[in-house]
Phi, psi and omega in degrees: 000122183288150176278146179272122183267171182292326179294321178294317176299323182286326176296317179299313179306314173306313180294326180290322180292316179296321179297314181291329173300312177296327179290326174298311180297326186267351179283068171179183177217165175217141177235120179229119179259126174294153178308124180290107188293337179286356176275353175099173187290132177275134180246145172259344189309310177210143169244018173305140173151179182245131186232155179289148182283335177272139183246180170236141182254152182300143187307319181302315180293324179299314181305324180272005179102350180297147178244151171284159170220170189288140183309321180296337180287348173275321181279324171248128181281112173065056178282148178258034181215161181218091183292164174278317188224157174239122174259130180243127178240138184235126176242195185286341192240330189226154164253116179264128188235119175244132170274126188245129176234128185047040178082352185257139181284126177253340176201147182230151178207145180242134179233139168298149185233129174255122182309137181085000190199127171224109191226131174248131173246145177208132182227155180179196171235143179204124180048048176082358181253149173252126188227158176219124180244147174220124179242128175244138190247141174218165168241143172231169177302338183269347177147209180268120176263138179230125170259118184260111177240123183233139175216156182199173176214141175219164181245123170224089184069305175247161175283144181243123183249139175206163179200158174208153173238115171230170183237138183232142179238120177248114187303145179276148172260111182258000000 
């Protein structure tokens, strides 16, 4: 049986480092769903309107077990209320968001608005994971469309990295 020399151990150490590097790169998943064209042409001009708080998720994401979530959870982080509708009022500088319950405003929030683009970003930690969520908004003839981009990392022996892009549609209340 050959003796392990320092040179052999050095080579073994390098191989372990290379293997761990590949494991780090390969330990994760990404899910990207294209925009469901049947939801209609997206407009950036204005997202003003009153929308159902309950949304629909694109069919391909639903098949994989993704669930839709209520619109107010995008505007308010960890809210303690669950409104019927969300009203969005837009002027040249701000987006005013009202949570409505039985037609009454129960919560308000104001976001700065840059013409042609409205995005909400949120980062943080939750249950040992670090995450970043980004939501982009458009209006279609069918309602408010939200593109949800999420990514995160957690540690379970090795770091696990993941990300997804899904689409949500919140019907407009007319």
